[in-house]
SEROTI-40465 format. One record per atom (N, C-alpha, C, O): residue number from 1; residue in one letter; z, y, x. Coordinates in pm, 1 decimal. Layout:
# SEROTI-40465
{atom NUM,"a",{Z,Y,X}} ...
This chain:
# SEROTI-40465
{atom 1,"m",{-2.2,-118.8,80.0}} {atom 1,"m",{-3.1,-0.5,-5.5}} {atom 1,"m",{-8.1,126.8,89.1}} {atom 1,"m",{42.6,124.4,201.2}} {atom 2,"k",{-66.6,228.4,41.6}} {atom 2,"k",{-69.6,344.6,115.0}} {atom 2,"k",{70.3,429.1,95.7}} {atom 2,"k",{120.9,450.0,-14.5}} {atom 3,"k",{120.5,470.9,212.4}} {atom 3,"k",{250.8,537.9,220.4}} {atom 3,"k",{250.3,671.0,152.3}} {atom 3,"k",{150.8,742.9,160.5}} {atom 4,"g",{359.5,708.3,83.8}} {atom 4,"g",{378.6,838.3,27.2}} {atom 4,"g",{317.9,869.7,-106.8}} {atom 4,"g",{344.6,977.2,-160.6}} {atom 5,"i",{239.9,784.6,-162.5}} {atom 5,"i",{165.9,816.9,-290.5}} {atom 5,"i",{231.7,742.8,-404.7}} {atom 5,"i",{210.2,785.2,-518.2}} {atom 6,"h",{307.1,640.1,-388.8}} {atom 6,"h",{366.1,562.0,-499.3}} {atom 6,"h",{505.1,605.7,-530.2}} {atom 6,"h",{581.4,642.0,-440.7}} {atom 7,"p",{539.8,602.5,-658.7}} {atom 7,"p",{680.0,636.5,-692.6}} {atom 7,"p",{775.9,529.7,-646.8}} {atom 7,"p",{735.0,416.4,-621.5}} {atom 8,"e",{904.6,564.2,-635.5}} {atom 8,"e",{1003.9,473.1,-590.9}} {atom 8,"e",{1032.0,368.1,-700.2}} {atom 8,"e",{1060.0,401.0,-815.4}} {atom 9,"y",{1023.6,242.0,-659.3}} {atom 9,"y",{1053.3,125.1,-753.0}} {atom 9,"y",{1191.1,79.0,-725.9}} {atom 9,"y",{1214.2,14.4,-623.7}} {atom 10,"r",{1285.7,108.3,-812.3}} {atom 10,"r",{1425.2,75.2,-790.7}} {atom 10,"r",{1489.6,16.2,-910.7}} {atom 10,"r",{1433.1,19.0,-1020.0}} {atom 11,"p",{1618.0,-42.4,-891.3}} {atom 11,"p",{1687.8,-87.6,-1000.6}} {atom 11,"p",{1737.2,31.8,-1090.3}} {atom 11,"p",{1780.6,137.1,-1043.6}} {atom 12,"v",{1725.8,3.4,-1225.2}} {atom 12,"v",{1763.2,109.3,-1321.4}} {atom 12,"v",{1833.3,41.3,-1434.9}} {atom 12,"v",{1795.0,-70.2,-1470.5}} {atom 13,"v",{1935.4,102.4,-1495.3}} {atom 13,"v",{2003.2,53.4,-1610.6}} {atom 13,"v",{1951.5,119.5,-1739.7}} {atom 13,"v",{1954.5,241.7,-1754.4}} {atom 14,"f",{1903.3,33.1,-1834.6}} {atom 14,"f",{1859.5,86.2,-1954.1}} {atom 14,"f",{1970.5,51.2,-2056.0}} {atom 14,"f",{2020.4,-61.3,-2057.6}} {atom 15,"r",{2008.4,149.2,-2141.1}} {atom 15,"r",{2124.4,140.9,-2228.8}} {atom 15,"r",{2090.9,181.7,-2372.3}} {atom 15,"r",{2046.6,294.5,-2394.2}} {atom 16,"d",{2109.7,97.5,-2466.0}} {atom 16,"d",{2092.1,126.9,-2607.0}} {atom 16,"d",{2230.4,172.7,-2660.0}} {atom 16,"d",{2321.7,92.0,-2677.4}} {atom 17,"e",{2242.7,310.7,-2686.1}} {atom 17,"e",{2359.7,369.6,-2725.1}} {atom 17,"e",{2407.2,318.6,-2868.4}} {atom 17,"e",{2526.6,303.7,-2894.7}} {atom 18,"n",{2309.9,294.1,-2954.5}} {atom 18,"n",{2334.1,255.6,-3092.9}} {atom 18,"n",{2398.0,116.5,-3101.2}} {atom 18,"n",{2478.0,89.9,-3190.9}} {atom 19,"a",{2361.0,25.0,-3004.1}} {atom 19,"a",{2410.3,-112.4,-3016.9}} {atom 19,"a",{2504.4,-141.2,-2905.1}} {atom 19,"a",{2551.1,-254.7,-2896.0}} {atom 20,"d",{2537.0,-47.3,-2817.9}} {atom 20,"d",{2634.2,-71.3,-2708.8}} {atom 20,"d",{2580.6,-187.3,-2627.2}} {atom 20,"d",{2653.0,-282.7,-2599.0}} {atom 21,"f",{2456.3,-179.5,-2590.0}} {atom 21,"f",{2382.0,-288.5,-2513.5}} {atom 21,"f",{2308.7,-227.1,-2398.4}} {atom 21,"f",{2237.5,-127.6,-2411.7}} {atom 22,"g",{2328.9,-291.1,-2282.1}} {atom 22,"g",{2251.2,-238.3,-2161.7}} {atom 22,"g",{2201.1,-355.6,-2080.2}} {atom 22,"g",{2251.4,-467.8,-2086.1}} {atom 23,"f",{2098.5,-321.9,-2003.7}} {atom 23,"f",{2055.3,-436.3,-1910.6}} {atom 23,"f",{1998.0,-360.0,-1783.5}} {atom 23,"f",{1954.1,-245.0,-1786.3}} {atom 24,"l",{2005.2,-441.2,-1672.5}} {atom 24,"l",{1955.9,-386.8,-1547.0}} {atom 24,"l",{1822.9,-440.5,-1515.8}} {atom 24,"l",{1803.1,-562.0,-1516.7}} {atom 25,"s",{1730.1,-354.8,-1488.0}} {atom 25,"s",{1595.5,-390.5,-1455.4}} {atom 25,"s",{1551.3,-303.0,-1344.7}} {atom 25,"s",{1626.7,-221.3,-1291.9}} {atom 26,"r",{1416.6,-323.0,-1307.0}} {atom 26,"r",{1354.4,-236.9,-1206.4}} {atom 26,"r",{1260.1,-147.6,-1275.0}} {atom 26,"r",{1198.1,-184.7,-1374.7}} {atom 27,"s",{1247.3,-22.0,-1219.9}} {atom 27,"s",{1148.3,71.9,-1286.0}} {atom 27,"s",{1117.9,183.3,-1191.8}} {atom 27,"s",{1188.4,198.8,-1092.1}} {atom 28,"t",{1015.9,262.5,-1217.6}} {atom 28,"t",{988.2,381.5,-1146.4}} {atom 28,"t",{1026.7,503.5,-1224.6}} {atom 28,"t",{1003.3,614.5,-1176.8}} {atom 29,"i",{1084.0,490.4,-1341.3}} {atom 29,"i",{1117.0,607.4,-1429.0}} {atom 29,"i",{1213.8,700.1,-1356.1}} {atom 29,"i",{1301.1,654.7,-1282.1}} {atom 30,"e",{1197.8,826.8,-1377.2}} {atom 30,"e",{1280.0,930.7,-1319.6}} {atom 30,"e",{1384.7,972.6,-1420.0}} {atom 30,"e",{1354.5,998.7,-1536.5}} {atom 31,"t",{1514.0,979.0,-1371.4}} {atom 31,"t",{1623.5,1016.9,-1460.5}} {atom 31,"t",{1728.8,1084.3,-1362.5}} {atom 31,"t",{1735.3,1058.6,-1242.2}} {atom 32,"t",{1809.2,1172.6,-1429.3}} {atom 32,"t",{1920.9,1242.9,-1362.4}} {atom 32,"t",{2051.2,1174.6,-1388.8}} {atom 32,"t",{2145.5,1191.9,-1311.6}} {atom 33,"d",{2060.7,1101.5,-1489.3}} {atom 33,"d",{2189.1,1030.8,-1524.5}} {atom 33,"d",{2215.7,911.9,-1437.9}} {atom 33,"d",{2124.0,850.0,-1384.1}} {atom 34,"t",{2340.5,880.8,-1424.9}} {atom 34,"t",{2371.5,764.9,-1341.1}} {atom 34,"t",{2486.4,689.8,-1420.3}} {atom 34,"t",{2553.5,749.2,-1504.6}} {atom 35,"i",{2504.9,563.0,-1390.8}} {atom 35,"i",{2612.1,475.8,-1448.8}} {atom 35,"i",{2668.4,380.4,-1341.3}} {atom 35,"i",{2593.4,334.6,-1255.1}} {atom 36,"t",{2788.7,352.5,-1345.2}} {atom 36,"t",{2839.2,241.4,-1256.4}} {atom 36,"t",{2830.3,111.9,-1337.5}} {atom 36,"t",{2890.2,97.8,-1444.1}} {atom 37,"w",{2759.0,25.5,-1286.5}} {atom 37,"w",{2727.8,-105.0,-1351.2}} {atom 37,"w",{2835.0,-209.1,-1328.5}} {atom 37,"w",{2927.1,-183.5,-1250.9}} {atom 38,"e",{2828.7,-324.1,-1391.1}} {atom 38,"e",{2916.6,-427.8,-1390.5}} {atom 38,"e",{2950.1,-482.5,-1243.7}} {atom 38,"e",{3057.6,-538.1,-1221.3}} {atom 39,"d",{2853.9,-464.3,-1146.1}} {atom 39,"d",{2870.0,-513.0,-1015.5}} {atom 39,"d",{2942.3,-413.1,-929.4}} {atom 39,"d",{2971.5,-438.7,-812.6}} {atom 40,"g",{2972.6,-292.9,-991.3}} {atom 40,"g",{3040.8,-187.4,-907.0}} {atom 40,"g",{2938.6,-80.8,-845.6}} {atom 40,"g",{2978.2,24.7,-795.9}} {atom 41,"e",{2816.1,-113.7,-852.4}} {atom 41,"e",{2716.3,-25.2,-785.5}} {atom 41,"e",{2687.5,82.9,-893.7}} {atom 41,"e",{2712.7,68.2,-1013.3}} {atom 42,"t",{2628.4,199.5,-833.9}} {atom 42,"t",{2590.0,305.9,-926.6}} {atom 42,"t",{2437.0,308.2,-931.5}} {atom 42,"t",{2369.6,307.7,-828.5}} {atom 43,"y",{2383.5,310.7,-1055.7}} {atom 43,"y",{2240.5,307.1,-1078.2}} {atom 43,"y",{2195.7,419.8,-1169.3}} {atom 43,"y",{2277.0,473.2,-1244.7}} {atom 44,"p",{2065.5,458.5,-1164.5}} {atom 44,"p",{2015.7,557.9,-1257.5}} {atom 44,"p",{2013.8,496.9,-1396.2}} {atom 44,"p",{1988.2,377.7,-1413.5}} {atom 45,"l",{2042.6,584.1,-1498.0}} {atom 45,"l",{2062.2,543.3,-1635.8}} {atom 45,"l",{1943.7,595.2,-1727.4}} {atom 45,"l",{1905.6,711.7,-1715.3}} {atom 46,"v",{1892.0,518.8,-1808.6}} {atom 46,"v",{1788.6,553.9,-1904.7}} {atom 46,"v",{1855.2,516.2,-2044.3}} {atom 46,"v",{1896.7,403.4,-2071.1}} {atom 47,"r",{1859.6,621.4,-2125.8}} {atom 47,"r",{1918.9,598.3,-2263.1}} {atom 47,"r",{1803.3,564.0,-2360.4}} {atom 47,"r",{1701.2,632.6,-2365.8}} {atom 48,"l",{1823.7,459.2,-2433.5}} {atom 48,"l",{1721.4,411.5,-2534.7}} {atom 48,"l",{1771.8,434.8,-2673.6}} {atom 48,"l",{1891.7,427.7,-2700.6}} {atom 49,"e",{1674.3,464.0,-2765.8}} {atom 49,"e",{1714.5,468.9,-2907.1}} {atom 49,"e",{1713.4,335.6,-2974.8}} {atom 49,"e",{1796.7,305.2,-3060.1}} {atom 50,"v",{1614.6,254.6,-2933.8}} {atom 50,"v",{1594.1,121.8,-2994.2}} {atom 50,"v",{1572.3,15.9,-2883.4}} {atom 50,"v",{1494.7,37.9,-2790.4}} {atom 51,"s",{1635.9,-89.2,-2893.8}} {atom 51,"s",{1617.7,-206.1,-2793.5}} {atom 51,"s",{1618.7,-334.0,-2880.0}} {atom 51,"s",{1627.8,-327.3,-3002.6}} {atom 52,"s",{1609.4,-445.2,-2816.2}} {atom 52,"s",{1609.0,-582.8,-2886.1}} {atom 52,"s",{1745.6,-595.9,-2955.9}} {atom 52,"s",{1757.4,-678.3,-3046.6}} {atom 53,"a",{1847.5,-520.3,-2919.1}} {atom 53,"a",{1981.5,-538.9,-2981.2}} {atom 53,"a",{1999.7,-461.0,-3103.3}} {atom 53,"a",{2096.2,-481.7,-3176.9}} {atom 54,"s",{1902.4,-363.3,-3130.7}} {atom 54,"s",{1915.2,-286.2,-3252.9}} {atom 54,"s",{1793.6,-280.9,-3333.2}} {atom 54,"s",{1795.9,-219.3,-3439.7}} {atom 55,"h",{1684.6,-340.8,-3291.7}} {atom 55,"h",{1562.4,-340.8,-3363.2}} {atom 55,"h",{1565.7,-442.6,-3475.7}} {atom 55,"h",{1597.5,-559.1,-3451.9}} {atom 56,"p",{1531.8,-399.3,-3604.3}} {atom 56,"p",{1541.8,-494.5,-3719.0}} {atom 56,"p",{1458.0,-623.3,-3705.4}} {atom 56,"p",{1494.5,-726.1,-3762.4}} {atom 57,"f",{1348.2,-619.0,-3631.9}} {atom 57,"f",{1276.7,-743.4,-3611.5}} {atom 57,"f",{1353.5,-847.7,-3540.6}} {atom 57,"f",{1353.3,-962.7,-3584.7}} {atom 58,"y",{1420.8,-815.5,-3431.8}} {atom 58,"y",{1505.0,-902.5,-3352.1}} {atom 58,"y",{1645.2,-929.7,-3411.8}} {atom 58,"y",{1704.7,-1033.2,-3381.6}} {atom 59,"t",{1696.1,-843.4,-3491.7}} {atom 59,"t",{1831.4,-865.5,-3536.9}} {atom 59,"t",{1839.0,-926.9,-3671.9}} {atom 59,"t",{1939.1,-986.6,-3711.5}} {atom 60,"g",{1726.2,-910.1,-3744.4}} {atom 60,"g",{1714.5,-963.7,-3879.4}} {atom 60,"g",{1785.0,-875.4,-3983.6}} {atom 60,"g",{1801.2,-916.1,-4098.6}} {atom 61,"r",{1827.4,-752.5,-3942.6}} {atom 61,"r",{1891.2,-663.2,-4045.1}} {atom 61,"r",{1803.9,-538.7,-4055.5}} {atom 61,"r",{1765.5,-478.5,-3955.2}} {atom 62,"q",{1774.9,-503.4,-4175.5}} {atom 62,"q",{1695.1,-382.3,-4208.2}} {atom 62,"q",{1780.9,-264.7,-4206.0}} {atom 62,"q",{1883.2,-261.7,-4274.3}} {atom 63,"r",{1741.6,-156.9,-4123.7}} {atom 63,"r",{1825.6,-42.7,-4126.3}} {atom 63,"r",{1731.8,84.7,-4139.5}} {atom 63,"r",{1637.9,102.2,-4061.8}} {atom 64,"i",{1760.6,167.1,-4235.6}} {atom 64,"i",{1668.0,280.1,-4255.1}} {atom 64,"i",{1714.5,390.3,-4163.1}} {atom 64,"i",{1832.5,423.9,-4152.8}} {atom 65,"m",{1614.0,444.4,-4096.8}} {atom 65,"m",{1650.1,562.1,-4003.6}} {atom 65,"m",{1575.9,673.0,-4066.3}} {atom 65,"m",{1454.7,687.4,-4049.8}} {atom 66,"d",{1651.2,754.1,-4140.7}} {atom 66,"d",{1596.3,875.2,-4220.6}} {atom 66,"d",{1581.1,989.4,-4121.5}} {atom 66,"d",{1675.0,1033.9,-4055.4}} {atom 67,"t",{1451.9,1035.0,-4116.0}} {atom 67,"t",{1415.8,1153.5,-4035.0}} {atom 67,"t",{1368.0,1262.0,-4122.5}} {atom 67,"t",{1256.3,1257.7,-4174.1}} {atom 68,"g",{1452.8,1362.1,-4140.7}} {atom 68,"g",{1410.2,1467.8,-4223.7}} {atom 68,"g",{1400.9,1443.8,-4371.2}} {atom 68,"g",{1320.5,1511.7,-4435.0}} {atom 69,"g",{1472.0,1357.9,-4429.9}} {atom 69,"g",{1471.6,1332.8,-4564.0}} {atom 69,"g",{1349.0,1257.1,-4613.0}} {atom 69,"g",{1321.6,1262.5,-4732.9}} {atom 70,"r",{1279.7,1192.9,-4536.1}} {atom 70,"r",{1154.3,1118.0,-4575.1}} {atom 70,"r",{1187.8,1012.2,-4672.7}} {atom 70,"r",{1115.1,998.0,-4771.0}} {atom 71,"v",{1288.0,938.8,-4655.3}} {atom 71,"v",{1320.5,824.0,-4738.7}} {atom 71,"v",{1348.3,885.8,-4882.0}} {atom 71,"v",{1291.4,840.5,-4981.3}} {atom 72,"q",{1433.4,985.8,-4888.5}} {atom 72,"q",{1466.8,1045.0,-5020.0}} {atom 72,"q",{1334.4,1101.8,-5095.1}} {atom 72,"q",{1320.7,1086.2,-5216.4}} {atom 73,"r",{1245.2,1163.6,-5021.5}} {atom 73,"r",{1124.4,1207.1,-5088.9}} {atom 73,"r",{1035.4,1093.0,-5132.8}} {atom 73,"r",{967.3,1103.9,-5234.8}} {atom 74,"f",{1034.1,979.4,-5055.2}} {atom 74,"f",{958.2,865.3,-5097.4}} {atom 74,"f",{1017.6,805.5,-5219.5}} {atom 74,"f",{942.7,768.9,-5310.0}} {atom 75,"q",{1147.3,792.4,-5229.2}} {atom 75,"q",{1221.3,739.9,-5344.7}} {atom 75,"q",{1198.9,827.2,-5463.0}} {atom 75,"q",{1177.7,774.8,-5572.4}} {atom 76,"d",{1201.9,954.3,-5449.5}} {atom 76,"d",{1166.5,1053.3,-5559.6}} {atom 76,"d",{1026.8,1036.2,-5611.2}} {atom 76,"d",{1007.9,1035.2,-5732.8}} {atom 77,"r",{928.2,1022.6,-5526.8}} {atom 77,"r",{795.3,999.8,-5573.1}} {atom 77,"r",{779.6,863.6,-5642.2}} {atom 77,"r",{709.0,852.9,-5742.6}} {atom 78,"r",{843.6,762.0,-5590.0}} {atom 78,"r",{841.1,635.0,-5650.0}} {atom 78,"r",{896.7,636.4,-5795.0}} {atom 78,"r",{839.0,579.2,-5887.4}} {atom 79,"s",{1012.7,705.7,-5808.8}} {atom 79,"s",{1076.7,702.4,-5938.2}} {atom 79,"s",{990.4,780.5,-6036.7}} {atom 79,"s",{983.6,741.9,-6153.4}} {atom 80,"r",{923.4,889.4,-5994.9}} {atom 80,"r",{830.8,963.3,-6081.5}} {atom 80,"r",{717.9,881.0,-6133.7}} {atom 80,"r",{680.6,889.1,-6250.8}} {atom 81,"n",{663.5,801.0,-6044.8}} {atom 81,"n",{549.1,715.9,-6074.9}} {atom 81,"n",{588.1,598.4,-6177.9}} {atom 81,"n",{505.8,555.8,-6258.9}} {atom 82,"k",{706.3,554.1,-6169.7}} {atom 82,"k",{754.2,459.2,-6261.3}} {atom 82,"k",{760.1,497.1,-6402.0}} {atom 82,"k",{734.2,416.0,-6490.8}} {atom 83,"k",{795.1,624.0,-6426.0}} {atom 83,"k",{820.1,679.9,-6558.0}} {atom 83,"k",{696.4,694.8,-6633.8}} {atom 83,"k",{699.2,740.8,-6747.9}} 
């Protein structure tokens, strides 16, 4: 590989805050947050909104994530159409 043109490939902790789940992997992602992992080492931290621990497909639980009242607007339209 040519020197100086590739990003640093290093261990990084990915953490799903909603499910209190984290895993250590390798990545080139840039982040300013750090965390002390189970092995006592400090690694860069990437915060995730959804992971396999919180995604409905993998957990089998349906969870509605309402962004800006979209669910309520949909339910209002649906109830109007039924009448």
